[in-house]
C-alpha positions as CSV (number, residue, x, y, z in Angstrom):
1,M,-63.0,-18.0,-22.1
2,S,-64.6,-15.0,-23.9
3,D,-62.3,-13.0,-26.5
4,L,-60.2,-10.3,-25.0
5,A,-61.6,-7.8,-27.1
6,D,-64.8,-8.1,-25.1
7,R,-63.4,-7.6,-21.9
8,P,-62.5,-4.2,-19.6
9,G,-59.0,-2.9,-20.2
10,T,-56.9,-0.1,-18.7
11,P,-55.2,1.9,-21.6
12,D,-55.4,4.9,-20.2
13,L,-53.7,4.5,-16.9
14,P,-50.0,5.7,-16.7
15,F,-49.5,2.5,-14.7
16,A,-49.9,-1.4,-15.0
17,L,-53.0,-2.4,-12.8
18,G,-52.4,-5.7,-10.8
19,Y,-53.9,-7.6,-8.3
20,G,-51.8,-9.4,-5.5
21,S,-51.8,-13.5,-5.8
22,N,-52.0,-13.4,-2.1
23,G,-55.8,-12.0,-2.4
24,L,-56.6,-15.1,-4.6
25,G,-55.4,-18.1,-2.4
26,D,-58.4,-20.0,-2.7
27,H,-57.9,-20.4,-6.7
28,P,-55.5,-22.2,-8.3
29,L,-52.9,-20.2,-10.0
30,A,-54.4,-20.7,-13.8
31,A,-57.8,-20.2,-12.5
32,A,-56.4,-17.0,-10.7
33,L,-54.9,-15.8,-13.8
34,D,-58.0,-16.0,-15.6
35,L,-59.6,-13.9,-13.2
36,L,-57.3,-11.0,-13.7
37,E,-57.5,-11.6,-17.6
38,E,-61.4,-11.4,-17.6
39,Q,-61.3,-8.1,-15.5
40,G,-58.9,-6.6,-17.9
41,Y,-55.8,-6.6,-15.2
42,D,-52.2,-5.8,-16.9
43,A,-50.1,-7.2,-14.1
44,V,-49.8,-10.0,-11.3
45,A,-48.1,-9.7,-7.9
46,L,-47.3,-13.2,-7.2
47,T,-46.5,-14.1,-3.6
48,L,-43.9,-17.2,-3.9
49,G,-44.9,-19.8,-1.5
50,F,-48.2,-21.7,-0.7
51,P,-50.6,-22.3,-2.5
52,H,-49.6,-20.8,-5.9
53,L,-46.0,-21.3,-6.8
54,D,-43.4,-23.2,-4.4
55,P,-40.1,-21.1,-4.6
56,G,-38.2,-24.5,-5.3
57,A,-40.4,-25.1,-8.6
58,P,-37.9,-26.3,-11.4
59,A,-36.6,-24.6,-14.3
60,A,-39.3,-26.4,-16.6
61,D,-42.4,-25.1,-14.5
62,L,-40.8,-21.5,-14.4
63,A,-40.9,-21.5,-18.0
64,A,-44.2,-22.7,-18.6
65,L,-45.6,-20.2,-16.0
66,R,-43.5,-17.3,-18.3
67,D,-44.9,-18.6,-21.2
68,R,-48.6,-18.5,-19.8
69,L,-47.7,-14.9,-18.6
70,T,-46.6,-13.9,-22.3
71,R,-49.5,-15.4,-23.9
72,A,-51.9,-13.7,-21.9
73,R,-54.1,-10.9,-22.8
74,D,-54.4,-12.0,-26.5
75,G,-50.6,-12.2,-26.8
76,R,-50.2,-8.7,-24.8
77,G,-48.8,-10.4,-21.9
78,L,-49.2,-10.0,-18.0
79,R,-46.7,-8.0,-16.2
80,V,-45.4,-10.1,-13.1
81,V,-43.6,-8.8,-10.0
82,V,-42.6,-11.1,-7.2
83,E,-43.7,-10.6,-3.6
84,T,-42.2,-12.6,-0.7
85,G,-44.8,-11.9,2.2
86,A,-46.0,-15.6,2.4
87,R,-47.0,-16.0,6.0
88,Y,-45.9,-19.3,7.2
89,L,-43.5,-20.6,4.4
90,L,-40.3,-20.4,6.8
91,D,-41.9,-21.4,9.9
92,P,-45.3,-22.9,10.2
93,R,-45.8,-21.6,13.8
94,R,-44.4,-18.1,13.6
95,K,-45.9,-15.4,10.8
96,H,-43.3,-14.0,8.6
97,A,-40.4,-15.7,10.6
98,P,-37.6,-15.6,10.9
99,A,-37.4,-11.7,9.8
100,L,-34.4,-10.1,8.3
101,V,-33.9,-8.3,11.8
102,D,-33.9,-11.4,13.7
103,A,-30.8,-13.1,15.2
104,D,-30.8,-15.9,12.9
105,A,-32.1,-14.8,9.3
106,A,-30.7,-17.4,7.0
107,P,-33.9,-19.2,6.2
108,R,-35.1,-15.8,5.2
109,L,-31.9,-14.5,2.8
110,A,-32.0,-17.8,1.2
111,Y,-35.7,-17.5,0.6
112,L,-35.1,-13.8,-0.9
113,R,-32.1,-15.0,-3.0
114,R,-34.2,-17.7,-4.5
115,S,-37.0,-15.2,-5.2
116,V,-34.7,-13.1,-7.1
117,E,-33.6,-16.2,-9.1
118,V,-37.5,-17.2,-10.0
119,A,-38.1,-13.5,-10.6
120,A,-35.3,-13.4,-13.3
121,A,-36.7,-17.0,-14.6
122,L,-39.9,-15.3,-15.0
123,G,-38.9,-12.2,-16.3
124,A,-40.1,-10.1,-13.4
125,P,-38.2,-7.0,-12.8
126,V,-38.9,-6.3,-9.2
127,V,-38.9,-8.6,-6.0
128,Q,-40.8,-7.1,-2.9
129,L,-39.3,-7.6,0.4
130,F,-39.5,-6.2,4.1
131,S,-37.5,-6.0,7.2
132,G,-39.7,-7.8,9.5
133,V,-40.9,-7.2,13.0
134,R,-38.3,-6.3,15.2
135,A,-38.6,-8.7,18.9
136,R,-39.0,-6.5,21.7
137,D,-35.3,-7.5,23.3
138,V,-33.5,-6.4,19.8
139,P,-32.5,-2.8,20.2
140,G,-32.9,-0.7,17.1
141,P,-29.6,0.0,16.3
142,V,-28.8,-3.9,16.3
143,A,-31.6,-4.4,14.0
144,D,-30.3,-1.6,11.7
145,E,-26.8,-3.2,12.0
146,R,-28.3,-6.6,10.9
147,L,-30.0,-5.2,7.7
148,R,-26.6,-3.3,6.8
149,E,-24.8,-6.4,7.3
150,R,-27.4,-8.7,5.3
151,L,-28.6,-6.5,2.4
152,P,-25.5,-6.1,0.6
153,G,-25.2,-9.4,-0.5
154,L,-28.5,-9.8,-1.5
155,V,-28.5,-6.9,-3.4
156,R,-25.5,-7.6,-5.4
157,H,-27.4,-10.9,-6.2
158,A,-30.3,-9.3,-7.5
159,A,-28.1,-7.0,-9.8
160,E,-26.4,-9.8,-11.2
161,H,-29.7,-11.5,-12.0
162,G,-31.0,-8.0,-13.3
163,V,-33.5,-7.8,-10.8
164,R,-34.7,-4.8,-8.7
165,L,-35.4,-5.3,-5.0
166,A,-38.4,-2.9,-3.5
167,L,-37.9,-2.8,0.3
168,E,-41.7,-2.1,1.6
169,P,-42.1,-0.2,4.4
170,E,-45.0,-1.8,7.0
171,P,-46.8,-0.5,10.1
172,G,-45.3,-2.1,13.1
173,M,-42.2,-3.3,11.3
174,H,-38.7,-2.2,12.0
175,V,-38.6,-0.5,8.7
176,E,-41.9,1.4,8.8
177,T,-41.8,4.3,6.9
178,V,-40.4,5.6,3.4
179,A,-38.2,7.8,5.4
180,D,-36.7,4.5,7.4
181,A,-36.3,2.9,4.0
182,L,-34.4,5.5,2.3
183,R,-32.3,5.9,5.5
184,L,-31.2,2.4,5.3
185,R,-30.7,2.7,1.6
186,A,-28.6,5.7,2.0
187,D,-26.4,3.8,4.8
188,L,-26.0,1.2,2.0
189,G,-24.6,3.5,-0.4
190,E,-27.8,4.2,-2.6
191,P,-27.4,0.9,-4.7
192,D,-29.3,1.1,-7.9
193,A,-30.8,-2.8,-7.3
194,L,-32.5,-1.5,-4.1
195,G,-35.7,0.5,-4.8
196,L,-38.9,0.8,-2.6
197,T,-42.5,-0.4,-2.4
198,V,-45.1,2.0,-1.3
199,D,-48.3,0.4,0.1
200,I,-51.3,3.5,-0.4
201,G,-53.1,2.0,2.4
202,H,-49.9,2.4,4.7
203,C,-49.5,5.7,4.1
204,L,-53.0,6.5,5.9
205,V,-51.3,5.0,9.0
206,V,-48.0,5.9,9.2
207,E,-46.4,8.4,6.7
208,P,-46.9,11.9,8.1
209,G,-47.0,13.3,4.5
210,G,-49.7,11.0,3.5
211,V,-49.9,9.1,0.2
212,A,-48.8,12.2,-2.1
213,G,-45.8,12.6,0.4
214,A,-44.8,9.3,0.5
215,L,-44.5,8.8,-3.3
216,A,-42.9,12.0,-3.8
217,A,-40.1,11.0,-1.1
218,A,-39.8,7.7,-2.8
219,G,-39.1,9.4,-6.0
220,S,-37.2,7.6,-8.4
221,H,-36.3,4.7,-6.1
222,L,-39.9,3.7,-6.3
223,A,-40.1,0.0,-7.8
224,H,-43.4,-1.2,-6.6
225,V,-46.8,0.2,-5.5
226,Q,-49.5,-1.7,-3.8
227,I,-52.8,0.0,-3.5
228,D,-56.0,-0.9,-0.9
229,D,-58.2,1.1,1.4
230,M,-57.5,1.3,4.9
231,P,-58.6,2.8,8.1
232,R,-56.3,5.6,9.5
233,T,-56.3,4.0,12.8
234,H,-55.0,0.8,12.5
235,H,-53.2,-1.6,9.6
236,D,-56.5,-3.5,8.1
237,H,-56.3,-4.0,4.4
238,R,-59.7,-3.3,3.0
239,P,-61.9,-3.2,-0.3
240,F,-62.0,0.5,-1.9
241,G,-65.0,2.4,0.2
242,E,-64.3,0.3,3.4
243,G,-61.7,2.6,4.9
244,D,-60.6,6.5,4.7
245,L,-58.5,6.4,1.7
246,D,-59.3,9.0,-0.9
247,L,-59.0,6.7,-4.0
248,A,-59.2,9.7,-6.4
249,G,-56.6,11.6,-4.5
250,A,-54.3,8.3,-4.5
251,V,-54.6,7.9,-8.1
252,A,-54.0,11.6,-8.8
253,A,-50.7,11.1,-6.8
254,L,-49.8,8.1,-9.0
255,A,-50.5,10.0,-12.0
256,D,-48.3,12.6,-10.8
257,A,-45.5,10.4,-9.9
258,A,-46.1,8.8,-13.7
259,A,-45.6,12.5,-15.1
260,G,-42.9,13.5,-12.7
261,P,-39.1,13.3,-13.1
262,A,-39.0,9.7,-12.0
263,G,-41.7,8.7,-14.3
264,Y,-43.0,5.6,-12.3
265,T,-45.1,3.3,-14.7
266,G,-44.5,0.1,-13.1
267,V,-47.1,-2.2,-11.5
268,V,-49.9,-1.2,-9.2
269,S,-51.5,-4.0,-7.6
270,V,-54.3,-4.4,-5.6
271,E,-53.7,-5.6,-2.0
272,L,-56.4,-7.7,-0.3
273,P,-54.7,-10.5,1.6
274,R,-57.6,-11.6,3.8
275,H,-60.2,-11.5,1.1
276,S,-59.4,-14.7,-1.1
277,W,-63.0,-16.0,0.2
278,D,-64.6,-13.3,-2.3
279,A,-62.1,-12.8,-4.9
280,P,-63.8,-12.8,-7.9
281,R,-65.9,-10.1,-6.7
282,Q,-63.2,-8.2,-5.3
283,V,-61.0,-8.5,-8.5
284,A,-64.1,-6.8,-10.6
285,A,-64.7,-4.5,-7.8
286,A,-61.2,-3.2,-7.3
287,A,-60.5,-2.7,-11.1
288,A,-63.7,-0.9,-11.6
289,A,-63.4,1.5,-8.5
290,I,-59.8,2.5,-9.7
291,R,-60.8,3.2,-13.6
292,R,-63.7,5.1,-11.9
293,A,-61.3,7.3,-9.9
294,W,-58.8,7.6,-12.9
295,T,-62.1,8.9,-15.4
296,H,-63.2,11.6,-12.9
297,L,-59.4,12.4,-11.9
298,G,-60.1,15.9,-13.7
299,A,-62.8,17.0,-10.9
300,R,-60.2,16.0,-7.8
301,D,-59.0,18.5,-5.4
302,P,-58.0,16.2,-2.6
303,A,-57.3,17.1,0.8
304,P,-54.2,16.3,2.6
305,D,-54.3,12.7,4.6
306,P,-54.9,13.2,8.4
307,A,-52.2,12.8,10.7
308,P,-51.4,9.2,10.8
309,V,-51.6,6.7,13.7
310,P,-49.4,3.9,14.1
311,G,-51.1,0.1,13.6
312,P,-50.1,-3.4,14.1
313,A,-48.4,-5.4,11.3
314,R,-50.8,-7.5,9.4
Protein backbone atom coordinates (compact mmCIF):
# COMPACT_ATOMS: atom_id res chain seq x y z
CA MET A 1 0.00 0.00 0.00
CA SER A 2 1.34 3.44 -0.91
CA ASP A 3 1.99 6.19 1.61
CA LEU A 4 -1.19 7.90 2.82
CA ALA A 5 0.27 11.30 1.95
CA ASP A 6 -0.08 10.34 -1.73
CA ARG A 7 -3.79 9.61 -1.43
CA PRO A 8 -6.82 11.88 -1.85
CA GLY A 9 -8.44 13.13 1.31
CA THR A 10 -11.42 15.09 2.52
CA PRO A 11 -9.95 17.55 5.05
CA ASP A 12 -12.44 20.34 4.29
CA LEU A 13 -15.67 18.36 4.43
CA PRO A 14 -17.75 19.18 7.52
CA PHE A 15 -18.57 15.48 7.99
CA ALA A 16 -16.70 12.17 7.88
CA LEU A 17 -16.96 10.60 4.43
CA GLY A 18 -17.70 6.88 4.68
CA TYR A 19 -18.63 3.95 2.48
CA GLY A 20 -20.99 1.11 3.31
CA SER A 21 -19.47 -2.37 3.53
CA ASN A 22 -22.67 -3.76 2.00
CA GLY A 23 -21.34 -2.35 -1.28
CA LEU A 24 -18.05 -4.24 -0.85
CA GLY A 25 -19.47 -7.73 -0.50
CA ASP A 26 -17.06 -9.34 -2.98
CA HIS A 27 -14.02 -8.19 -0.99
CA PRO A 28 -12.78 -9.60 2.33
CA LEU A 29 -13.03 -6.97 5.03
CA ALA A 30 -9.29 -6.28 5.13
CA ALA A 31 -9.23 -5.66 1.37
CA ALA A 32 -12.38 -3.52 1.59
CA LEU A 33 -10.78 -1.32 4.24
CA ASP A 34 -7.67 -1.02 2.08
CA LEU A 35 -9.81 0.29 -0.79
CA LEU A 36 -11.36 2.93 1.45
CA GLU A 37 -7.97 4.03 2.75
CA GLU A 38 -6.59 4.30 -0.78
CA GLN A 39 -9.38 6.69 -1.74
CA GLY A 40 -9.09 8.84 1.38
CA TYR A 41 -12.31 7.82 3.11
CA ASP A 42 -12.68 8.79 6.75
CA ALA A 43 -15.08 6.04 7.84
CA VAL A 44 -16.72 2.71 7.13
CA ALA A 45 -20.37 1.83 7.68
CA LEU A 46 -20.00 -1.82 8.65
CA THR A 47 -22.96 -4.16 8.14
CA LEU A 48 -22.85 -7.02 10.66
CA GLY A 49 -23.25 -10.40 9.03
CA PHE A 50 -22.02 -12.18 5.93
CA PRO A 51 -19.41 -11.68 4.51
CA HIS A 52 -17.46 -9.24 6.68
CA LEU A 53 -18.08 -9.61 10.41
CA ASP A 54 -20.01 -12.34 12.21
CA PRO A 55 -22.11 -10.72 14.97
CA GLY A 56 -20.94 -13.53 17.24
CA ALA A 57 -17.26 -12.83 16.63
CA PRO A 58 -15.16 -13.39 19.78
CA ALA A 59 -13.77 -10.47 21.75
CA ALA A 60 -10.26 -11.06 20.40
CA ASP A 61 -11.44 -10.64 16.80
CA LEU A 62 -13.29 -7.43 17.68
CA ALA A 63 -10.22 -6.09 19.46
CA ALA A 64 -8.08 -6.87 16.42
CA LEU A 65 -10.51 -5.08 14.12
CA ARG A 66 -10.64 -2.07 16.41
CA ASP A 67 -6.85 -1.96 16.34
CA ARG A 68 -6.89 -2.17 12.52
CA LEU A 69 -9.34 0.73 12.33
CA THR A 70 -7.30 2.78 14.80
CA ARG A 71 -4.08 2.27 12.85
CA ALA A 72 -5.69 3.13 9.49
CA ARG A 73 -4.81 6.28 7.57
CA ASP A 74 -1.33 6.52 9.07
CA GLY A 75 -2.73 6.58 12.58
CA ARG A 76 -5.56 9.01 11.94
CA GLY A 77 -7.97 6.08 12.06
CA LEU A 78 -11.13 5.08 10.23
CA ARG A 79 -14.33 5.94 12.04
CA VAL A 80 -16.95 3.20 12.10
CA VAL A 81 -20.71 2.98 12.43
CA VAL A 82 -22.53 -0.35 12.67
CA GLU A 83 -25.36 -1.13 10.28
CA THR A 84 -27.86 -3.96 10.61
CA GLY A 85 -29.29 -4.37 7.11
CA ALA A 86 -27.92 -7.84 6.35
CA ARG A 87 -30.60 -9.28 4.11
CA TYR A 88 -30.68 -12.99 5.00
CA LEU A 89 -28.71 -13.28 8.23
CA LEU A 90 -31.68 -14.20 10.42
CA ASP A 91 -33.85 -16.01 7.87
CA PRO A 92 -32.24 -17.54 4.76
CA ARG A 93 -35.53 -17.42 2.82
CA ARG A 94 -37.04 -14.03 3.76
CA LYS A 95 -35.19 -10.76 3.31
CA HIS A 96 -34.78 -8.69 6.50
CA ALA A 97 -36.91 -11.16 8.45
CA PRO A 98 -38.02 -11.24 11.12
CA ALA A 99 -38.76 -7.53 11.33
CA LEU A 100 -39.27 -5.48 14.47
CA VAL A 101 -42.95 -5.18 13.54
CA ASP A 102 -43.48 -8.93 13.06
CA ALA A 103 -45.42 -10.96 15.61
CA ASP A 104 -42.22 -12.71 16.72
CA ALA A 105 -39.28 -10.33 16.63
CA ALA A 106 -37.08 -12.15 19.16
CA PRO A 107 -34.26 -13.00 16.69
CA ARG A 108 -34.22 -9.40 15.43
CA LEU A 109 -34.05 -8.00 18.96
CA ALA A 110 -31.24 -10.38 19.89
CA TYR A 111 -29.32 -9.34 16.76
CA LEU A 112 -29.78 -5.66 17.55
CA ARG A 113 -28.68 -6.12 21.16
CA ARG A 114 -25.58 -7.93 19.96
CA SER A 115 -24.98 -5.19 17.38
CA VAL A 116 -24.90 -2.65 20.20
CA GLU A 117 -22.33 -4.75 22.05
CA VAL A 118 -20.19 -5.12 18.92
CA ALA A 119 -20.40 -1.37 18.30
CA ALA A 120 -19.21 -0.67 21.82
CA ALA A 121 -16.31 -3.09 21.39
CA LEU A 122 -15.29 -1.40 18.12
CA GLY A 123 -15.67 2.12 19.46
CA ALA A 124 -18.57 2.81 17.08
CA PRO A 125 -20.93 5.47 18.48
CA VAL A 126 -23.94 4.56 16.31
CA VAL A 127 -25.97 1.47 15.37
CA GLN A 128 -28.39 1.85 12.45
CA LEU A 129 -31.68 -0.07 12.44
CA PHE A 130 -35.09 0.00 10.77
CA SER A 131 -38.66 -1.04 11.53
CA GLY A 132 -39.04 -3.52 8.67
CA VAL A 133 -41.96 -4.03 6.33
CA ARG A 134 -45.37 -4.45 7.94
CA ALA A 135 -47.22 -7.54 6.76
CA ARG A 136 -50.49 -6.86 4.96
CA ASP A 137 -52.53 -8.50 7.69
CA VAL A 138 -50.94 -6.36 10.45
CA PRO A 139 -52.80 -3.07 11.08
CA GLY A 140 -50.71 0.05 11.48
CA PRO A 141 -51.65 0.60 15.13
CA VAL A 142 -50.58 -2.95 15.96
CA ALA A 143 -47.18 -2.36 14.38
CA ASP A 144 -46.88 0.93 16.28
CA GLU A 145 -47.61 -0.82 19.55
CA ARG A 146 -45.06 -3.52 18.86
CA LEU A 147 -42.39 -0.89 18.31
CA ARG A 148 -43.40 0.97 21.46
CA GLU A 149 -43.13 -2.28 23.44
CA ARG A 150 -39.86 -3.52 21.95
CA LEU A 151 -37.69 -0.47 21.47
CA PRO A 152 -37.41 0.83 25.07
CA GLY A 153 -35.37 -2.15 26.27
CA LEU A 154 -33.12 -1.89 23.24
CA VAL A 155 -32.68 1.84 23.79
CA ARG A 156 -31.70 1.21 27.43
CA HIS A 157 -29.22 -1.44 26.31
CA ALA A 158 -27.67 1.04 23.89
CA ALA A 159 -27.45 3.78 26.53
CA GLU A 160 -25.77 1.40 28.96
CA HIS A 161 -23.09 0.70 26.33
CA GLY A 162 -22.56 4.33 25.35
CA VAL A 163 -24.06 3.74 21.90
CA ARG A 164 -26.79 5.66 20.08
CA LEU A 165 -29.37 3.86 17.96
CA ALA A 166 -30.20 5.50 14.62
CA LEU A 167 -33.64 4.52 13.29
CA GLU A 168 -33.72 4.68 9.50
CA PRO A 169 -36.96 5.44 7.66
CA GLU A 170 -37.16 3.25 4.55
CA PRO A 171 -39.51 3.47 1.55
CA GLY A 172 -42.05 0.67 1.87
CA MET A 173 -41.34 0.00 5.53
CA HIS A 174 -43.65 0.77 8.44
CA VAL A 175 -41.45 3.66 9.55
CA GLU A 176 -41.10 5.20 6.11
CA THR A 177 -40.42 8.90 6.65
CA VAL A 178 -38.56 11.15 9.06
CA ALA A 179 -41.95 12.28 10.37
CA ASP A 180 -42.84 8.65 11.17
CA ALA A 181 -39.55 8.19 13.04
CA LEU A 182 -39.94 11.42 15.00
CA ARG A 183 -43.50 10.48 15.96
CA LEU A 184 -42.30 7.12 17.29
CA ARG A 185 -39.44 8.79 19.13
CA ALA A 186 -41.92 11.16 20.78
CA ASP A 187 -44.11 8.20 21.78
CA LEU A 188 -41.09 6.70 23.53
CA GLY A 189 -40.41 9.86 25.52
CA GLU A 190 -37.64 11.37 23.36
CA PRO A 191 -34.80 9.13 24.60
CA ASP A 192 -31.34 10.54 23.98
CA ALA A 193 -30.04 7.14 22.90
CA LEU A 194 -32.49 6.99 19.97
CA GLY A 195 -31.62 9.12 16.96
CA LEU A 196 -32.26 8.93 13.23
CA THR A 197 -30.50 7.75 10.11
CA VAL A 198 -31.42 9.76 7.01
CA ASP A 199 -30.70 8.20 3.62
CA ILE A 200 -30.36 11.05 1.12
CA GLY A 201 -31.65 8.96 -1.78
CA HIS A 202 -34.78 7.97 0.11
CA CYS A 203 -35.64 11.64 0.48
CA LEU A 204 -36.41 11.87 -3.25
CA VAL A 205 -38.93 9.04 -2.96
CA VAL A 206 -40.82 9.63 0.30
CA GLU A 207 -39.90 12.94 1.94
CA PRO A 208 -42.30 15.82 1.15
CA GLY A 209 -39.62 18.37 2.05
CA GLY A 210 -36.88 16.67 0.06
CA VAL A 211 -33.32 16.33 1.29
CA ALA A 212 -33.07 19.70 3.01
CA GLY A 213 -36.46 19.28 4.67
CA ALA A 214 -35.66 15.81 6.00
CA LEU A 215 -32.29 16.86 7.41
CA ALA A 216 -33.78 19.96 8.99
CA ALA A 217 -36.64 17.96 10.52
CA ALA A 218 -34.22 15.42 11.98
CA GLY A 219 -32.19 18.26 13.50
CA SER A 220 -30.31 17.33 16.64
CA HIS A 221 -31.69 13.78 16.42
CA LEU A 222 -29.63 13.10 13.28
CA ALA A 223 -27.16 10.35 14.20
CA HIS A 224 -26.12 8.91 10.83
CA VAL A 225 -26.47 9.79 7.14
CA GLN A 226 -26.35 7.56 4.08
CA ILE A 227 -25.95 9.03 0.62
CA ASP A 228 -26.67 7.67 -2.85
CA ASP A 229 -28.40 8.65 -6.05
CA MET A 230 -31.93 7.43 -6.72
CA PRO A 231 -34.78 7.96 -9.20
CA ARG A 232 -37.61 9.97 -7.70
CA THR A 233 -40.07 7.29 -8.82
CA HIS A 234 -38.91 4.29 -6.78
CA HIS A 235 -36.43 2.91 -4.25
CA ASP A 236 -33.30 2.00 -6.22
CA HIS A 237 -29.81 2.87 -4.91
CA ARG A 238 -27.67 4.12 -7.79
CA PRO A 239 -24.23 5.68 -8.30
CA PHE A 240 -24.15 9.47 -8.43
CA GLY A 241 -25.29 10.79 -11.80
CA GLU A 242 -27.56 7.82 -12.54
CA GLY A 243 -30.65 9.06 -10.72
CA ASP A 244 -32.45 12.31 -9.95
CA LEU A 245 -30.40 13.54 -7.01
CA ASP A 246 -29.02 17.08 -7.04
CA LEU A 247 -25.74 16.08 -5.40
CA ALA A 248 -24.52 19.67 -5.01
CA GLY A 249 -27.78 20.55 -3.29
CA ALA A 250 -27.55 17.50 -1.04
CA VAL A 251 -23.99 18.37 0.00
CA ALA A 252 -25.13 21.93 0.62
CA ALA A 253 -27.92 20.66 2.87
CA LEU A 254 -25.41 18.52 4.75
CA ALA A 255 -23.17 21.56 5.16
CA ASP A 256 -26.14 23.50 6.51
CA ALA A 257 -26.82 20.65 8.95
CA ALA A 258 -23.21 20.83 10.11
CA ALA A 259 -23.36 24.59 10.51
CA GLY A 260 -26.74 24.67 12.24
CA PRO A 261 -27.52 24.46 15.95
CA ALA A 262 -27.41 20.64 15.86
CA GLY A 263 -23.94 20.70 14.27
CA TYR A 264 -23.99 17.32 12.50
CA THR A 265 -20.36 16.27 11.93
CA GLY A 266 -20.87 12.52 11.96
CA VAL A 267 -20.46 9.93 9.21
CA VAL A 268 -22.03 10.34 5.76
CA SER A 269 -21.66 6.92 4.13
CA VAL A 270 -22.12 6.06 0.47
CA GLU A 271 -24.82 3.38 0.23
CA LEU A 272 -24.57 1.19 -2.90
CA PRO A 273 -25.63 -2.29 -1.75
CA ARG A 274 -26.11 -3.62 -5.29
CA HIS A 275 -22.74 -2.58 -6.68
CA SER A 276 -20.24 -4.89 -4.98
CA TRP A 277 -19.35 -6.28 -8.42
CA ASP A 278 -17.99 -2.83 -9.37
CA ALA A 279 -16.71 -1.76 -5.95
CA PRO A 280 -13.20 -0.50 -6.80
CA ARG A 281 -14.56 1.88 -9.43
CA GLN A 282 -17.56 2.94 -7.34
CA VAL A 283 -15.48 3.62 -4.23
CA ALA A 284 -13.24 5.97 -6.23
CA ALA A 285 -16.05 7.59 -8.26
CA ALA A 286 -18.31 8.28 -5.26
CA ALA A 287 -15.56 10.02 -3.31
CA ALA A 288 -14.59 12.09 -6.35
CA ALA A 289 -18.21 13.12 -6.98
CA ILE A 290 -18.76 14.26 -3.40
CA ARG A 291 -15.48 16.18 -3.37
CA ARG A 292 -16.40 17.90 -6.64
CA ALA A 293 -19.78 18.85 -5.23
CA TRP A 294 -18.11 20.27 -2.14
CA THR A 295 -15.53 22.19 -4.18
CA HIS A 296 -18.23 23.82 -6.31
CA LEU A 297 -20.62 24.45 -3.45
CA GLY A 298 -20.28 28.22 -3.63
CA ALA A 299 -22.01 28.35 -7.01
CA ARG A 300 -25.09 26.39 -5.95
CA ASP A 301 -28.68 27.57 -5.70
CA PRO A 302 -30.54 24.25 -5.63
CA ALA A 303 -34.19 23.98 -6.54
CA PRO A 304 -36.43 22.05 -4.13
CA ASP A 305 -36.73 18.34 -4.72
CA PRO A 306 -39.79 17.28 -6.74
CA ALA A 307 -42.81 15.72 -5.07
CA PRO A 308 -42.06 12.14 -3.93
CA VAL A 309 -43.56 8.97 -5.30
CA PRO A 310 -43.44 5.99 -2.89
CA GLY A 311 -41.56 2.89 -4.01
CA PRO A 312 -40.77 -0.63 -2.79
CA ALA A 313 -38.20 -1.41 -0.11
CA ARG A 314 -34.84 -2.71 -1.26
